Structure formats: structure tokens, C-alpha cells
C-alpha positions, 0 to 999 in steps of 0.5 A: 500500499502507498503511503505519503508522510510530510516530513517535519524539521528536515530538508526533504518535505515528503516521504513516499513509501510503499510498505506490504505486510511490514516489508518496505517495497519502495521509498522516495524522498522530496527534497533533501540530500538527493544522493544520500536518500537514494542510497537510503532507500535502496538499502532499506528496500526488502527490509522489515519496518522494525529493522529499519526503526532499529537502526535509524531512529534517533539519527540527528542532522547537525544541530537539528532535533531529527534527520531524514532517516529519523523522519522515516522512522516516524512515517514507518511508525505511523504505518505500523499503527495503520496496518495494526 
């Protein structure tokens, strides 16, 4: 199922995700550091939501309280709640 998450506090504005049965099929970011975010997207493709959250949650970007990977985790947490 496709989801869109509005990122907060980062250079990326939106995170588009395709997740089925707790597995990430595709991720794309709108805005942000294009090369780094493409790399993250490819690395997490096929991974379980919980594994990505365990690895990326809490990462900060410089002085900011969050980062694009952390915002991705927030999106994944919302998806987990929606999927039950």
C-alpha cells in the first residue's frame, strides 16, 4: 500500500512509501540530499519496518533534533499503527 508522510524539521518535505505486510517495497523522498536519500532508499528496500526503525531512529542532522532517516522512522511507526 502507498503512503505519503509529511516530514518535519528536515530538508525533505515528503516521504513516499510502498509497504506491504511490514516489508518496505519502495521509498522516495521529495527534497533533501538526493544522493544520500537514494542510497538509504535502496538499502532499506526489502527490509522489515522494525529493522529499519531499530537502525535509523534517533539519528540527528547537525544541530537539528531530527533527520531524514529519523523522519522515515516516524513515517514507518505511523504505518505500523495503521496496519495494526
